[in-house]
N, C-alpha and C positions, 0 to 999 in steps of 0.2 A: 504494500500500500504506500503511495506517495504522500508524504506529509504535506506537500503543497496543495493537495486536493481537499484538505480538511476545511478550507475556507475560513469562515468566521470562528469556527471552533478552535482555531489556533490561539485565539485571544483568551480562552478560558483559563489555561494554566497561569498566565501572567496576571489576569484579574483575580484569580483565586489566591495568588500569593498576597495581594493587597488585602483581601478580605481576611485571610488567615492571620496575617501580621497584625492587622488592626484589632481583631477579636481576641486572639490568644496572646499577643505581644511576645511570642516565642519565635525568634527569627529562624533558628535552625529547623524547627518543626515545620514552619511555614514553607521554607525552601524545599524541604524533602517532600512534603505532601504535594506541592505544586509541580515539582519535577516528576513525581510519580504519575501525576495525571497525564503529562506529555507522553510517557512511555505506554500508559494504558490506551490512550487515543491511537497511538501508532501501531502497537503490537497486539492490542486487545488482550485476549486471555493468556497469551504467551509472553506477557510483558516482563515477567519476573527475572529471568536469566539475563536478557539484554540490559535490564535496569541495573542488575548487580555488576555486570561487566563494565557498564559505564561508570558506576560508582568507584569501582576498583581503578579504572583508568584515570579518574579524576584525582585519586590519591597519588598517582604516579606521574602526573603531568609536570614536566620540568619547569615551565614558566610559572605555573601556580606554586610549585614547591619553592621556587626562588623567592616569591613574595612571602610565603609562609615563613621561610628562614629569616628574612628581614624582620618580619613582625616579631618572631620569637627573640631575636637578638635585641630588637628595640625594647622588648619587655625587660630583658636583663639589664640593659643600659639604663632604662628609666628607674628601675628599682635601685640600682647602684647610686644614681644621682640622688634619689630620694633619701636613701638611708645614710648617705654621706652628709646630708643636710646642706650641701653646697648651694642648692636652689634657694634655701632659706636665707642665705647670705645676700643673694640677689634681692629677695623679698625685703630683707631688713634695710637694704640700701634704698629700694623703691619706696618703702614705707615712710621715709623721711619727707617724701615729696607728694605721695599719694594720700589724699585726705577724703575723697568721696568715691562713691561707686562709679560715677561717670568717668572719673579719672582712671579707675581700674580698667574699665572697658576700653577707654582710649589707648591705654598702655597695651592692652591685648591686641587691639587693631594695629598699632604701630609695630609691635613685635612680629605680627603676621606678615607685614609688608617688608620689614627689614630682612627677615629670614626667607629669602626667595629662591634659594638654591634647590630645595627639594620640599615637596608638600609634606612628606612624612617628618622631615627634620623640623619644618615649621610648626607642625602640630606638637611634636615632642618638646621642643624648647619653650614655646609659648605657654603650653599647659603647665609645665614645671615651674615657670617663672611667676605665673599670676594666680594659680588656683587657690593658694592659701590667702592671698590678698582678697580675691573675689569672695571667698568664704567669710572672711572677716567683715566685709561690707555687705553681706547677705545677698549676694548675687545668685540667682537660681542657676543650677548647672546647665539647664537647657539654653539659657542666654549665653553663658560662657562658651558652650560647645558651638553654638551658632556662629559666634564671632570667629572662633579658632578655625572652624571648618571652612567658613566663607572667605577667609584670607589665606587659605593654603593653596589649593589647586588654581584658583583664579589668578593669584599673584604670580605663581610659577609660570603661567601662560603669558602674562603681561610682560614680565621681565625675562628675556630669553636666555636664561642660563639654568636649564633643568632637564630632567629626563623627558618631560612632556614635549619640550621644544625639539629635542633630538628625534623623538619618535615621529611626531607629526610632520616635521620638515622632511624626514626621510620618506614617509608615505606620500607626501605631495610631490616630491621630486620624481618619483617613479611614474607619475602620470604625465604623459606628453601634453595634455591639455593645459597643465600648469606652467608650461615653458613660457607662455606669454606674460606671466607675472614676474619671473625672475630667472636669472641664469644659473643659480645654484640653490641648494636646499635652504640654506639660511637666508639667501636673498629673497626667495619666495616667502619665507616666514615673515621677514621684516616688512615686506610690502603688504601683507594681508593683516598685519596687527591692528590697523585702524578699524577693521571690521569685526573685531572681537567684542561684539556688543554685550554679550552675557557676562564675561569675566569683568569687564570694566564696570558694568552696572552693579554687579555683586559687591565689589569693593566700595563703591560710592554709596550704595543703598545701606549696607551695614553701618557705615558711618552716620547716615541719617537716622538710623534706628538708635544708635548710641546717643546721639545728640538730642533725641526726643522729637525730631522733626517728623519722623514716621512713628506713629503711636505703637504701643505694644498690642499685638494681635494674637488671636488663637491660643495655641498652647503656651506661648511665651507669656501672654497676659495671665493665663491660669497659673503658670508657675510662680509669677510674682505674687499673685493672690495667695497661693499656698504658703509661700515664705512669710508673707505678712500675717497670716492667720495661725500658722503652726510653727514657723521657724525652720521647717524642713527644707533644706537646700536642693534636695533631689526627690523625684517621685518614689513612692513606696516600692515599685518594682525594681528600683536601683539600689535597694538596701544591701544586697549581696555584694555589689561592687565596692561598697564603702565600709565593709567590715574590715577592721584592722587598718583603717586609713591612716597612713603615717602623718599626713598633714592634719588630720583631725586630732591626732595625738598631740601635736604641737599646741593645739588650741585647748587641750585638756579633755578631749573626748575619749581618750584611751588611757588606761591606768595600769595595765599589767606590768610586771617587774621588768621583763626584757625590754619593753618599749620605754620604760622610765630610764633604764640604763642608757639607751640610745639617745634619749632626749638631752642627756648631759653633754653630748658631743657638741663642741663649739662649732657653729657654722663658719666655713671658710669660703670666701668668694672663689679662690683658685680651684677648690674642689669641684666647682661647677664649671668654671670658665675653661680650665685647661682641657678636660675631656671633650667639651663641646668644640673647642678650637681644633683638637685632633680629628674629631669626626668631620668637621667642615673641610679642613685642609686635605685630609686623605680622600674625601669624596671628590673634591675638585681635582686633585692630582691624578687619581685613578679612574675618575668618572664613573664611580659605582658606589652607591650608598651602602651596599652590603659590606664592602671592605672598610668603609668609613666607620660604621658602627662596631665592627669587629675590633678595629684598632682602638676605638674609644673604650671598649670594655677592657682591653689590655692596658690602656693608659690608666684606667681606674684602679686596676690591680697594682700597677707600679707605684701609683700615688697614695692609695688608701692603706695598703697593708704596711709598708715601712713606716708610715706616719702614725700608725695605730688608730686611724679613723675606723678601720675594720680589721678584725682578725681574719685569717684565711677561712675559718669556719663561717663567719658572718658573711664574708664575700660570697662563698658558695651558696649559702642560704638565700642571699639576695637574688642571685642568679636563678635559683630554683623558683623563687616567688615570682620573678619576672616571667619565666616560662609559663608558670601556672596562670598568670594574669592574661597572657596572650593566647592561651590554648583555645579560648572561645573564638577568637578571630581566626585562628588557623583552621578550626573546624568549619566555620562559616565560609571561608575562602574555598575549601575543598568541596563543600556541598553546593556552593553557588556555581562552581564549574560543572557539576553534575546537572544542575538546573539549566544552565546555558545550553548544554548538549541536548537536553530534553526539548528545549524550545527550538533549537536549530533543527532537530529531528522532524518536528511537525511543521516546520517552515514558517514560523512567525515573522522573521525579518523579511522573507520574500513576499509574504502575504501583505505586509504593511506597505512595502514598496510598490507592489502591483496595484493596491487600492489607491495609493496616492498618485501613481503614474499619470493617469488621464488629466489630472489637474495641474500638471507641471507646465509653466509658461515662463517666459523671460522675467516677468515682473514678480511672479509668485514663487518661483523655484527656490530661491534662497530661504524664504520663510518656511516653505513646506519642508525643505531639507532639514532645517533646524528642528522643527517639531517632530518630523518622522524619525530622524536619527536620535534625537533626544529621548523620545518615548521608548525606542528600542533599548537605548543605553539604560534608561530608568528601569525598564521592565527586567532586563537581564543583568544589570550591574556590570556589564562588559564595556568599559569605557575605552578600551584599547582596540580590540579586534572589530567591533561593530563599525566605528568610523573608517577603519582600514578596509573593511569589506565593502562598505557603502560608497567610499570615495570613487572607485573605478566605475561605479554605476551612475553616481550623481553627476560627475564632471562631463561625461559624454552627453548626458541629457542637457546640461547647461550650455554646452557648445551648440548642440542641435537647435535649441530654442533661442539662442542669443543672449542668455543670462550673463551677468558679470561673473567672471571666474574668481577674482579676489573676494567679492562679496559672498560667493558660494562657499569658498574655502573658509572664510571667516565664520559662516553659519555652521559648518561642520565642526570647527573648533568649539564654538559656543555650545553646540549640542553635546559634545563630549563632556564639557565642563558642567553643563546642566545635569547630565547623568551622574557624574561624580558627586555633585552636591545633593541631589534630590533622592538618589537611590537609597533605600533603607539599609542595604548591606554592601555598598561599594567599599573599597578598601579605605578611602579617606574618611568616610562616615563612620566606619567601624573603629578606626584608629582614633578619631576625634572623640567619639563616645567613650572609648576605653580610657583615653588620657584624662577625660573629665569625670571618669567613673560614674557613667550614667548609661542606662539601657538604650541601645541604638534605636529601637523602635520608638521609645518615648521622645527621644530627641528629634528623630526624623518627622514624626507627626507634628511636634511643636513648631518646627520651622516651615511647614508647608505653606502657610499664608504668605510669608515673605518670599519663598521660592516662587510661588504662584504669581505674585505681583511682578517680580523681576522677569519671569518667563514671558508674561503677557506683554510687558514693555519691550522686551527683546523681539518678540514676534512682530509687534507693530513696527519696530525699527527696521526690521528686515523687509517688511512689506513696503514701507515708505521708500527705503533705499533701493529696493528692487524696481519700483516704478520710476524712480528718479534716474537710475542707471541703465534702464533697459532701452 
């Protein structure tokens, strides 16, 4: 049976995930059930063995395992920084100047812009620098996570020194239709940057939210009301992520003997700054965040053990705790690959493209490409391969109907950024939620009104630009 003949039924697994996620707030369960539906639709009664083979293949996928390893090492590195209390020295320095919640949020926004090399690195550093300050000023974790997530991937796209830039410039360079834009991969990227409507709007819009120009809406508004009424900084479903919270311990929330002993460690700014400098320097030198984090962990060992910030035993315990913290993300990444295979099997991307194809015109194509690719990225969490697969389809259509190539390429970039920000289980959403110790579904639902507004403005922008440039 050909998955592409399922027609509108291909939408059911994607829609079912949204329903399961909203009702159960169990991300892994929702992914598995939705993925299972795809295999049932395609294979019917004989779905079980192909489904198990796909799940096994997902656990052995090299690209996916690379991301899993990065996440696990990040977990170790984050725990080492937390338990060294180096980040608290940064907080102590900032505390001299930060007096209000708005200033905390502005600091978070600025950190997200300054750390533009890698979205994972941006999330890691920003969360560790500001989370205790945000807690002291009673900022809901949903709001903090929204700012951190919204200034990670968008900033990495706007400032062209990141893995995102390398990936997309390489994809675009392979398309002969893009040769009219620039002579090389980076030349193409530089020329299409003015058309990155969604990333630019994200960074500006979150600043307007911080300044209060855009009011608190939806889940963010409810989160502030919860904090005002109960003092609870995170939703009840995130209690598990905040058990044994080292930063909560600094504020007096934890009292067991081992944590009291660690509280006596004097915070040193170098204990945070030096490992971070090592991570950034090695990442730039070798152009791989994996090596950067691995060297950062080694730097922590060299710095912390001889100076008695940690014993060897505590160093190992911190690494184990970091692995444990990131295990959830690792499982989600594996199961989401299984889910993507399920959706590809029944032909969801092809169906969406076929449905939208008749409406493609020079004026409308960039806007439709933004919505189409963005929805597929949102539904599948696949912010890398979906744009790569769709670009060879979209660009020939753009040439055929006379649409602007730079504008179309900008729409594809914006679609990928939208997918990364909006998807409940994309890697940046998961990492942001983990860094802020909040349930990813709670956070993703809370940010939806803001994401919806930015998406709508972006769509209108591509429509207007499409008619102006056609």
